[in-house]
C-alpha positions in Angstrom: 91.5 118.5 113.9 91.9 115.0 115.3 89.4 113.6 112.8 91.3 115.3 110.0 94.5 113.7 111.1 92.9 110.3 111.5 91.5 110.6 107.9 94.9 111.7 106.7 96.5 108.7 108.4 94.0 106.4 106.8 94.6 107.9 103.4 98.4 107.7 103.9 98.0 104.1 104.9 96.1 103.3 101.7 98.8 105.1 99.7 101.5 103.3 101.5 99.9 100.0 100.7 99.6 100.9 97.0 103.3 102.0 97.1 104.3 98.7 98.7 102.5 96.8 95.9 104.2 98.9 93.3 107.6 98.3 95.0 107.0 94.6 95.0 106.1 94.7 91.3 109.2 96.7 90.5 111.3 94.2 92.5 109.8 91.3 90.6 110.6 93.0 87.3 114.2 93.6 88.4 114.5 89.9 89.4 113.1 88.9 86.0 115.7 91.0 84.2 118.4 89.5 86.4 117.3 86.0 85.7 117.1 86.6 81.9 120.6 88.3 82.0 122.0 85.3 83.9 120.4 82.9 81.4 121.9 84.8 78.5 125.4 84.9 80.1 125.1 81.2 80.8 124.0 80.4 77.3 126.9 82.5 75.9 129.3 80.6 78.1 128.0 77.2 76.9 128.1 78.3 73.2 131.6 79.7 73.6 132.7 76.4 75.2 131.2 74.4 72.3 132.9 76.7 69.8 136.3 76.2 71.6 135.8 72.4 71.8 135.0 72.1 68.1 137.8 74.5 67.2 140.3 72.1 68.9 139.3 69.2 66.7 138.9 71.3 63.6 136.1 73.8 62.7 135.3 75.0 59.2 135.5 78.7 58.7 131.8 79.0 57.9 130.9 77.2 61.1 133.4 79.4 63.0 131.8 82.5 61.5 128.4 81.2 62.5 129.5 80.6 66.1 131.2 84.0 66.3 128.2 85.8 64.8 125.8 84.1 67.2 128.0 84.9 70.2 128.1 88.5 69.0 124.3 88.5 69.0 124.3 87.0 72.5 126.7 89.8 73.6 124.4 92.4 72.1 121.3 90.9 73.8 123.2 90.7 77.1 124.1 94.5 76.8 120.4 95.3 76.1 119.3 93.1 79.0 121.9 94.8 81.3 120.4 98.2 80.4 116.9 96.9 81.1 118.1 95.5 84.4 119.6 98.9 85.4 116.4 100.7 84.5 114.4 98.1 86.5 116.8 98.5 89.4 116.5 102.3 89.3 112.7 102.0 89.1 112.7 99.6 92.1 114.8 102.0 94.1 112.5 104.9 93.2 109.5 102.9 94.3 111.3 102.0 97.6 112.0 105.7 98.3 108.4 106.6 97.6 107.1 103.8 99.9 109.6 104.9 102.7 108.5 108.5 102.4 104.8 107.6 102.7 105.6 105.4 105.6 107.6 108.1 107.4 104.7 110.6 106.9 102.2 108.2 108.2 104.3 107.4 111.3 104.8 111.1 112.0 101.1 111.8 111.9 100.4 108.7 114.1 102.9 110.1 116.6 101.1 113.4 116.6 97.8 111.6 117.2 99.4 109.6 120.0 100.8 112.7 121.7 97.5 114.4 121.4 95.7 111.4 122.9 98.3 111.3 125.8 97.8 115.1 126.4 94.0 114.6 126.4 94.3 111.6 128.8 96.5 113.7 131.1 94.1 116.6 131.0 91.2 114.2 131.8 93.2 112.8 134.7 93.9 116.3 136.1 90.3 117.2 135.7 89.1 114.1 137.5 91.7 114.8 140.3 90.4 118.3 140.6 86.9 117.1 140.9 87.9 114.6 143.6 89.8 117.3 145.5 86.8 119.6 145.4 84.6 116.8 146.5 87.0 115.9 149.4 87.2 119.6 150.4 83.4 119.9 150.3 83.0 116.8 152.4 85.6 118.0 154.9 83.9 121.4 155.3 80.5 119.8 155.4 81.6 117.5 158.2 83.1 120.5 160.0 79.8 122.4 159.7 77.9 119.3 160.9 80.2 118.8 163.9 79.8 122.4 165.1 
């Protein structure tokens, strides 16, 4: 049974490593979505400021419509990017939970193996003590017999 638990621990460790790699990938994807979202929002802010600055000095209606249309497209792209970010965040959290579950299972089995090893060591110590006691008893009685 111990060999089976050791094999299971080994397999769980491999699965845990794969899950950790998948978690890291999901976190990178989430960070990429966030960076792209931040860039879109920054670009929208810059473009809106340019439109406002030009409107103060006078802006033709066709240019205003162009700015307004482009800002609308940036807003739409931002909404789509936000949805992508939320999906990536959800995926990242799912991968994190999977990794934690595997880690918890592995640690539980390792704890069982440790307890089993401790029990085995205690059993071995008791057996050695019993042998020493028997040997001491044998020597004691052997000396008694020899003295008589």
